[in-house]
C-alpha positions as a Markdown table, in Angstrom:
| # | Residue | x | y | z |
|---|---|---|---|---|
| 1 | Met | 31.0 | 34.5 | 15.7 |
| 2 | Ile | 33.0 | 35.7 | 12.7 |
| 3 | Thr | 31.1 | 33.5 | 10.2 |
| 4 | Thr | 27.9 | 34.5 | 11.8 |
| 5 | Ile | 28.8 | 38.2 | 11.5 |
| 6 | His | 29.5 | 37.8 | 7.8 |
| 7 | Thr | 25.9 | 36.9 | 7.2 |
| 8 | Met | 24.9 | 40.2 | 8.8 |
| 9 | Asn | 25.7 | 43.8 | 7.7 |
| 10 | Ile | 29.0 | 44.3 | 9.4 |
| 11 | Arg | 28.4 | 48.1 | 9.4 |
| 12 | Asn | 25.6 | 47.6 | 11.8 |
| 13 | Phe | 27.5 | 45.3 | 14.1 |
| 14 | Asp | 29.0 | 46.7 | 17.3 |
| 15 | Leu | 32.5 | 45.3 | 17.4 |
| 16 | Asn | 32.6 | 46.1 | 21.2 |
| 17 | Leu | 30.4 | 43.0 | 21.6 |
| 18 | Leu | 33.4 | 40.8 | 20.6 |
| 19 | Ile | 35.2 | 42.2 | 23.7 |
| 20 | Val | 32.2 | 41.6 | 25.8 |
| 21 | Phe | 32.0 | 38.0 | 24.6 |
| 22 | Lys | 35.7 | 37.3 | 25.1 |
| 23 | Thr | 35.8 | 38.8 | 28.6 |
| 24 | Leu | 32.7 | 36.9 | 29.7 |
| 25 | Phe | 34.1 | 33.7 | 28.2 |
| 26 | Asp | 37.3 | 34.2 | 30.2 |
| 27 | Glu | 35.8 | 35.4 | 33.5 |
| 28 | Arg | 32.6 | 33.3 | 33.5 |
| 29 | Asn | 31.0 | 36.0 | 35.8 |
| 30 | Val | 29.0 | 39.0 | 34.7 |
| 31 | Thr | 30.2 | 41.2 | 37.6 |
| 32 | Arg | 33.9 | 40.4 | 37.1 |
| 33 | Ala | 33.6 | 40.8 | 33.4 |
| 34 | Ser | 31.9 | 44.2 | 33.6 |
| 35 | Lys | 34.6 | 45.5 | 36.0 |
| 36 | Lys | 37.4 | 44.2 | 33.8 |
| 37 | Ile | 35.9 | 46.0 | 30.8 |
| 38 | Gly | 34.9 | 49.1 | 32.8 |
| 39 | Ile | 31.2 | 49.1 | 32.3 |
| 40 | Thr | 28.3 | 48.7 | 34.6 |
| 41 | Gln | 26.7 | 45.3 | 35.3 |
| 42 | Pro | 23.4 | 46.3 | 33.6 |
| 43 | Ala | 25.3 | 47.4 | 30.6 |
| 44 | Met | 27.2 | 44.1 | 30.5 |
| 45 | Ser | 23.8 | 42.2 | 30.8 |
| 46 | Asn | 22.4 | 44.3 | 28.0 |
| 47 | Ala | 25.4 | 43.6 | 25.7 |
| 48 | Leu | 25.0 | 39.9 | 26.4 |
| 49 | Asn | 21.3 | 40.0 | 25.4 |
| 50 | Arg | 22.2 | 41.8 | 22.2 |
| 51 | Leu | 24.8 | 39.0 | 21.5 |
| 52 | Arg | 22.2 | 36.3 | 22.2 |
| 53 | Tyr | 19.8 | 38.0 | 19.7 |
| 54 | Leu | 22.4 | 38.3 | 17.0 |
| 55 | Val | 23.8 | 34.8 | 17.3 |
| 56 | Lys | 20.5 | 33.1 | 18.1 |
| 57 | Asp | 22.0 | 31.2 | 21.0 |
| 58 | Glu | 22.0 | 31.6 | 24.8 |
| 59 | Leu | 25.8 | 31.6 | 24.7 |
| 60 | Phe | 26.1 | 31.6 | 28.6 |
| 61 | Ile | 23.9 | 29.8 | 31.1 |
| 62 | Arg | 24.0 | 30.4 | 34.8 |
| 63 | Gly | 25.3 | 27.5 | 36.9 |
| 64 | Pro | 26.7 | 26.8 | 40.3 |
| 65 | Lys | 30.2 | 27.8 | 39.1 |
| 66 | Gly | 29.2 | 30.9 | 37.2 |
| 67 | Met | 28.2 | 31.5 | 33.6 |
| 68 | Arg | 28.7 | 28.2 | 31.7 |
| 69 | Pro | 29.4 | 28.7 | 28.0 |
| 70 | Thr | 27.1 | 26.8 | 25.6 |
| 71 | Pro | 28.6 | 24.5 | 22.9 |
| 72 | Arg | 28.1 | 27.3 | 20.4 |
| 73 | Ala | 30.0 | 29.8 | 22.6 |
| 74 | Val | 32.9 | 27.4 | 22.9 |
| 75 | Glu | 32.9 | 27.0 | 19.1 |
| 76 | Leu | 32.9 | 30.8 | 18.7 |
| 77 | Ser | 35.6 | 31.5 | 21.3 |
| 78 | Ile | 38.6 | 30.6 | 19.1 |
| 79 | Pro | 37.7 | 32.9 | 16.1 |
| 80 | Val | 36.7 | 35.7 | 18.4 |
| 81 | Lys | 40.0 | 35.5 | 20.3 |
| 82 | Gly | 41.9 | 35.3 | 17.1 |
| 83 | Ala | 40.1 | 38.3 | 15.6 |
| 84 | Leu | 40.8 | 40.5 | 18.7 |
| 85 | Ser | 44.4 | 39.3 | 18.9 |
| 86 | Asn | 44.9 | 40.2 | 15.2 |
| 87 | Leu | 43.5 | 43.6 | 15.7 |
| 88 | Glu | 45.7 | 44.2 | 18.8 |
| 89 | Phe | 48.6 | 42.9 | 16.8 |
| 90 | Ala | 48.0 | 45.4 | 14.0 |
| 91 | Leu | 47.5 | 48.4 | 16.3 |
| 92 | Ser | 50.4 | 47.6 | 18.7 |
| 93 | Thr | 52.9 | 47.7 | 15.8 |
| 94 | Ile | 52.3 | 51.4 | 15.5 |
| 95 | Asn | 54.9 | 53.4 | 17.5 |
| 96 | Phe | 55.6 | 50.7 | 20.1 |
| 97 | Asn | 57.2 | 52.3 | 23.2 |
| 98 | Pro | 57.9 | 49.9 | 26.1 |
| 99 | Glu | 57.9 | 52.8 | 28.6 |
| 100 | Thr | 54.3 | 53.6 | 27.9 |
| 101 | Ala | 53.0 | 50.3 | 26.4 |
| 102 | Glu | 50.3 | 48.5 | 28.4 |
| 103 | Lys | 51.1 | 45.0 | 27.2 |
| 104 | Leu | 50.2 | 41.6 | 28.8 |
| 105 | Tyr | 52.9 | 39.0 | 28.2 |
| 106 | Arg | 51.6 | 35.4 | 28.7 |
| 107 | Ile | 54.2 | 32.7 | 29.2 |
| 108 | Ser | 54.1 | 29.1 | 30.0 |
| 109 | Ile | 57.4 | 27.9 | 31.6 |
| 110 | Ser | 58.6 | 24.7 | 33.3 |
| 111 | Asp | 58.8 | 25.1 | 37.0 |
| 112 | Asp | 62.5 | 24.1 | 37.1 |
| 113 | Val | 63.5 | 26.8 | 34.6 |
| 114 | Ala | 61.1 | 29.5 | 36.0 |
| 115 | Pro | 63.4 | 30.6 | 38.9 |
| 116 | Leu | 66.2 | 31.1 | 36.4 |
| 117 | Ile | 64.2 | 33.5 | 34.2 |
| 118 | Ile | 61.0 | 35.0 | 35.8 |
| 119 | Pro | 62.6 | 37.0 | 38.7 |
| 120 | Asn | 64.9 | 38.9 | 36.3 |
| 121 | Leu | 62.1 | 39.3 | 33.8 |
| 122 | Val | 59.7 | 40.8 | 36.5 |
| 123 | Ser | 62.5 | 43.2 | 37.6 |
| 124 | Phe | 63.2 | 44.2 | 34.1 |
| 125 | Leu | 59.5 | 44.9 | 33.2 |
| 126 | Gln | 59.0 | 47.0 | 36.4 |
| 127 | Lys | 61.9 | 49.2 | 35.3 |
| 128 | Lys | 61.5 | 49.3 | 31.6 |
| 129 | Ser | 57.8 | 48.8 | 30.9 |
| 130 | Pro | 55.9 | 49.6 | 34.2 |
| 131 | Asn | 52.5 | 49.5 | 32.6 |
| 132 | Ser | 52.9 | 46.0 | 31.2 |
| 133 | Ser | 52.2 | 42.8 | 33.1 |
| 134 | Leu | 53.0 | 39.1 | 33.1 |
| 135 | Arg | 50.8 | 36.0 | 33.3 |
| 136 | Ile | 52.8 | 32.8 | 34.1 |
| 137 | Arg | 51.5 | 29.2 | 33.5 |
| 138 | Ser | 53.3 | 25.9 | 33.8 |
| 139 | Glu | 52.0 | 23.7 | 31.0 |
| 140 | Gln | 54.6 | 22.0 | 29.0 |
| 141 | Gly | 54.9 | 19.8 | 25.9 |
| 142 | Ser | 51.7 | 19.3 | 23.9 |
| 143 | Gly | 49.8 | 21.2 | 26.5 |
| 144 | Ala | 51.9 | 24.3 | 25.8 |
| 145 | Ile | 51.6 | 23.8 | 22.1 |
| 146 | Lys | 47.8 | 23.8 | 22.3 |
| 147 | Leu | 47.8 | 27.0 | 24.3 |
| 148 | Ile | 50.0 | 28.8 | 21.7 |
| 149 | Asp | 47.7 | 27.5 | 18.9 |
| 150 | Ser | 44.6 | 28.8 | 20.7 |
| 151 | Asn | 46.3 | 32.1 | 21.5 |
| 152 | Asp | 46.0 | 31.6 | 25.2 |
| 153 | Ile | 49.7 | 32.2 | 25.7 |
| 154 | Asp | 52.4 | 34.2 | 23.7 |
| 155 | Phe | 55.4 | 32.1 | 24.5 |
| 156 | Ala | 56.4 | 28.7 | 26.0 |
| 157 | Ile | 59.8 | 28.0 | 27.6 |
| 158 | Gly | 61.0 | 24.4 | 28.2 |
| 159 | Arg | 62.4 | 21.3 | 26.7 |
| 160 | Phe | 60.7 | 20.9 | 23.3 |
| 161 | Glu | 62.5 | 18.1 | 21.5 |
| 162 | Ile | 60.5 | 18.7 | 18.3 |
| 163 | Val | 59.2 | 22.2 | 17.4 |
| 164 | Pro | 56.5 | 22.2 | 14.7 |
| 165 | Asn | 57.2 | 24.3 | 11.5 |
| 166 | Arg | 54.4 | 26.8 | 12.4 |
| 167 | Phe | 56.5 | 27.9 | 15.4 |
| 168 | Gly | 59.7 | 30.0 | 15.7 |
| 169 | Phe | 62.1 | 29.3 | 18.5 |
| 170 | Ile | 65.3 | 30.4 | 20.2 |
| 171 | Glu | 67.6 | 27.9 | 22.0 |
| 172 | Leu | 68.2 | 29.7 | 25.3 |
| 173 | Phe | 70.8 | 27.4 | 26.9 |
| 174 | Ile | 72.2 | 23.9 | 26.9 |
| 175 | Glu | 73.1 | 22.0 | 30.1 |
| 176 | Asn | 74.1 | 18.6 | 31.3 |
| 177 | Tyr | 72.1 | 16.2 | 33.6 |
| 178 | Val | 73.6 | 15.5 | 37.0 |
| 179 | Cys | 72.4 | 13.8 | 40.2 |
| 180 | Met | 71.9 | 15.4 | 43.6 |
| 181 | Met | 71.5 | 14.3 | 47.2 |
| 182 | Asn | 71.8 | 15.6 | 50.7 |
| 183 | Lys | 75.1 | 15.9 | 52.5 |
| 184 | Ser | 74.5 | 12.9 | 54.8 |
| 185 | His | 73.9 | 10.5 | 51.9 |
| 186 | Asn | 76.3 | 7.6 | 51.9 |
| 187 | Leu | 77.4 | 8.5 | 48.4 |
| 188 | Ser | 77.8 | 12.2 | 49.0 |
| 189 | Lys | 81.7 | 12.0 | 48.8 |
| 190 | Glu | 81.6 | 10.6 | 45.3 |
| 191 | Lys | 82.3 | 12.9 | 42.4 |
| 192 | Arg | 80.8 | 10.5 | 39.9 |
| 193 | Leu | 78.5 | 7.6 | 40.7 |
| 194 | Ser | 79.2 | 4.2 | 39.3 |
| 195 | Ile | 76.3 | 2.4 | 37.5 |
| 196 | Glu | 76.2 | 0.0 | 40.5 |
| 197 | Gln | 75.9 | 2.8 | 43.0 |
| 198 | Tyr | 73.3 | 4.6 | 40.9 |
| 199 | Leu | 71.1 | 1.6 | 40.5 |
| 200 | Ser | 71.4 | 0.4 | 44.1 |
| 201 | Ser | 70.0 | 3.8 | 45.3 |
| 202 | Lys | 66.4 | 4.8 | 45.5 |
| 203 | His | 65.3 | 7.8 | 43.4 |
| 204 | Leu | 63.1 | 10.8 | 43.3 |
| 205 | Arg | 61.6 | 11.8 | 40.0 |
| 206 | Val | 60.0 | 15.1 | 39.1 |
| 207 | Ala | 57.6 | 14.8 | 36.2 |
| 208 | Pro | 53.9 | 15.9 | 35.7 |
| 209 | His | 51.3 | 13.4 | 34.7 |
| 210 | Gly | 51.7 | 12.4 | 31.0 |
| 211 | Ala | 55.4 | 13.5 | 30.8 |
| 212 | Pro | 57.6 | 11.6 | 28.4 |
| 213 | Thr | 60.2 | 9.1 | 29.6 |
| 214 | Ala | 63.1 | 10.9 | 31.3 |
| 215 | Pro | 66.4 | 10.9 | 29.4 |
| 216 | Ile | 68.1 | 8.8 | 32.1 |
| 217 | Asp | 65.4 | 6.2 | 32.0 |
| 218 | Arg | 65.5 | 6.1 | 28.2 |
| 219 | Ser | 69.3 | 5.5 | 28.3 |
| 220 | Leu | 69.0 | 2.9 | 31.0 |
| 221 | Ser | 66.3 | 1.1 | 29.1 |
| 222 | Gln | 68.7 | 0.8 | 26.1 |
| 223 | Leu | 71.1 | -1.0 | 28.4 |
| 224 | Asn | 68.3 | -3.3 | 29.7 |
| 225 | Leu | 68.6 | -1.5 | 33.1 |
| 226 | Glu | 66.1 | 0.2 | 35.3 |
| 227 | Arg | 66.4 | 2.4 | 38.4 |
| 228 | Glu | 64.0 | 2.3 | 41.4 |
| 229 | Ile | 61.8 | 5.4 | 41.5 |
| 230 | Phe | 60.7 | 5.5 | 45.1 |
| 231 | Val | 58.8 | 8.9 | 44.9 |
| 232 | Arg | 57.4 | 10.8 | 41.9 |
| 233 | Ile | 56.1 | 14.3 | 42.2 |
| 234 | Asp | 54.6 | 16.8 | 39.8 |
| 235 | Leu | 56.5 | 20.0 | 40.7 |
| 236 | Ile | 60.1 | 20.5 | 41.7 |
| 237 | Thr | 59.2 | 22.9 | 44.5 |
| 238 | Met | 58.7 | 19.9 | 46.8 |
| 239 | Ala | 62.0 | 18.2 | 45.8 |
| 240 | Pro | 64.3 | 20.0 | 48.3 |
| 241 | Leu | 62.1 | 19.1 | 51.3 |
| 242 | Ile | 62.1 | 15.5 | 50.2 |
| 243 | Leu | 65.8 | 15.2 | 49.5 |
| 244 | Lys | 66.7 | 16.9 | 52.8 |
| 245 | Asn | 64.9 | 14.3 | 54.8 |
| 246 | Ser | 65.6 | 11.1 | 52.8 |
| 247 | Asp | 68.4 | 9.1 | 51.2 |
| 248 | Leu | 66.9 | 9.6 | 47.7 |
| 249 | Ile | 68.8 | 10.7 | 44.6 |
| 250 | Leu | 67.4 | 13.3 | 42.2 |
| 251 | Thr | 68.5 | 13.4 | 38.5 |
| 252 | Leu | 68.0 | 16.9 | 37.0 |
| 253 | Pro | 69.5 | 19.6 | 34.7 |
| 254 | Ser | 72.7 | 21.1 | 36.0 |
| 255 | Lys | 71.5 | 24.8 | 36.3 |
| 256 | Thr | 68.6 | 23.9 | 38.5 |
| 257 | Ala | 70.8 | 21.5 | 40.5 |
| 258 | Gln | 73.4 | 24.3 | 41.1 |
| 259 | Arg | 70.7 | 26.7 | 42.3 |
| 260 | Met | 69.1 | 24.1 | 44.7 |
| 261 | Ala | 72.5 | 22.9 | 46.0 |
| 262 | Lys | 73.4 | 26.5 | 46.8 |
| 263 | Asn | 70.2 | 27.2 | 48.6 |
| 264 | Tyr | 69.9 | 23.8 | 50.5 |
| 265 | Asp | 73.6 | 22.7 | 50.8 |
| 266 | Phe | 73.1 | 19.6 | 48.7 |
| 267 | Ile | 75.8 | 17.6 | 46.9 |
| 268 | Ile | 76.0 | 17.3 | 43.1 |
| 269 | Ala | 77.6 | 14.3 | 41.5 |
| 270 | Asp | 78.1 | 13.2 | 37.8 |
| 271 | Leu | 75.9 | 10.5 | 36.4 |
| 272 | Pro | 77.4 | 7.1 | 35.6 |
| 273 | Ile | 76.4 | 7.4 | 31.9 |
| 274 | Glu | 76.5 | 10.3 | 29.5 |
| 275 | Leu | 73.1 | 11.6 | 28.6 |
| 276 | Glu | 71.9 | 13.9 | 25.7 |
| 277 | Lys | 72.2 | 17.6 | 26.6 |
| 278 | Arg | 69.1 | 19.4 | 28.0 |
| 279 | Lys | 68.2 | 22.1 | 25.5 |
| 280 | Thr | 65.8 | 24.8 | 26.8 |
| 281 | Lys | 63.9 | 26.7 | 24.1 |
| 282 | Leu | 61.7 | 29.7 | 23.9 |
| 283 | Ile | 59.0 | 29.0 | 21.3 |
| 284 | Trp | 56.2 | 31.2 | 19.8 |
| 285 | His | 53.8 | 31.0 | 16.9 |
| 286 | Asn | 55.1 | 32.4 | 13.6 |
| 287 | Glu | 52.3 | 34.9 | 13.6 |
| 288 | Leu | 54.2 | 36.8 | 16.3 |
| 289 | Ser | 57.4 | 37.0 | 14.3 |
| 290 | Ser | 58.6 | 40.6 | 13.5 |
| 291 | His | 56.2 | 42.1 | 16.1 |
| 292 | Pro | 57.9 | 45.0 | 18.0 |
| 293 | Ser | 56.6 | 44.3 | 21.5 |
| 294 | Phe | 57.2 | 40.5 | 21.2 |
| 295 | Asp | 60.6 | 41.0 | 19.6 |
| 296 | Trp | 61.5 | 43.3 | 22.5 |
| 297 | Ile | 60.6 | 40.9 | 25.2 |
| 298 | Lys | 62.2 | 37.9 | 23.4 |
| 299 | Lys | 65.5 | 39.7 | 23.3 |
| 300 | Gln | 65.3 | 40.4 | 27.0 |
| 301 | Ile | 64.5 | 36.8 | 27.9 |
| 302 | Lys | 67.6 | 35.7 | 26.1 |
| 303 | Val | 69.8 | 38.4 | 27.7 |
| 304 | Asp | 68.7 | 37.3 | 31.1 |
| 305 | Leu | 70.2 | 33.9 | 30.5 |
| 306 | Cys | 73.6 | 35.0 | 29.1 |
């Protein structure tokens, strides 16, 4: 879109069409897109036809799941989003006031850390920036990195062992790994499990598809040892129900373990071997550095964890 526009006379180009394109690309539905922008459906259809004429491409084709973008539309989506984001960035630095700002903060956060941060953040925004809003996702690792690069999220929070140079980051907190079980488990009286006790037990692992090797499994492998993972699940929300009705052991970061143990009356024990510390980081693209609205919310996220 941007390179195409450069071949035209920019003075004759209606920049509102960029908003139409981005909204339709996001919504994949003319009716929803028109409502989101605040124009009528005929006006949205007319704007789309103007875009098609200017770009010399259909851009969106009707299908069973809505308006499907053409390859050209997919190609144009990144520079269009970037251009609108840069414009918003420039305008929002002028007289930023959280009490009146209408800012959408987009965050991807691991589901084990989310309960430690999001409830406080929601409460804070409602009081201090009532016209702002949050969009929460759960992608981690390379998935979250791609979302930041494509400007689909503003921040990611999680365990990022390596942070690329193009990103800034804050280390939010450091914690140990522990293991947890229900009160009726035959090892529930132990303060620290022996390596024999740990390996003779069956384990629950929480890890999404494609997740890297867990720190405990990496350390056991170095000792030529392996635990028996009886159940693996993607999200930690199911873990309490599984632990409550089984003799499985879950190895997890201490802050999440403490929260779950309090809510479900579980038992926490130390691991038989010492693992590297879990470091939870808040990362963002360097393009968002020294931006009033993002600096403001970054400080609050850190305060919530102190």
